[in-house]
Steps between C-alpha positions, in 0.01 A plus 500: 500500500633832403538737781386864430722773633286770666756762438494470116312775329335504163719465188604792287252422225218533743632842612522611140142383431374679814669817383341452143833495319566137447434497125704811440792376698484163335499660150796714580696210637433288190585784264823561699597128464419503132711816442790360688487171310491674163794731598699192619420327176606788288826534695568128464434513124691840485192669340475876516158675527545617133565142401214366704267746330610385160455127608151580622418717191404786737642828633757553764233690695295179507794302633549768769138461605541129507812514719351762733394321810254780593319496169232232545353550151658260266342308226518135500628466139784741583600275792494192274715675243748613770537165660545343152774746427699392801452133430224434756126456511221612735329254726189619685253292710207573706485358852210473750507732801575322824192486714571517864290278727 
C-alpha cells in the first residue's frame, strides 16, 4: 500500500491550471523546445538562416519567426519543411489527460 505524504502539495500543473495559464505556459514551453531543436539541427548541419530559408523555399524572416521561442504562431507546413531541411521529421501525438482519483 502506497503511503501518502501529508506534506506534499499539489503539482505545478495544478497550480498553472488554477491560475488559468496552463495552456499558455505549455504552448510556450513546446515552442521553446522546438526552436532549440531546430537551432541545434541547423548548427549540426552547418546551415545558416539564409541557407535554411532557401532549403525551405521561404524568407529569412519566416525562418526567424520559426526560431523565435516567443513567437507561437507557426504554420505546420513550415515546421515540416524546417525539420526536413535538417534531416529530421516531426512526430506529434495526443495523450489523454491524467484523471486524479
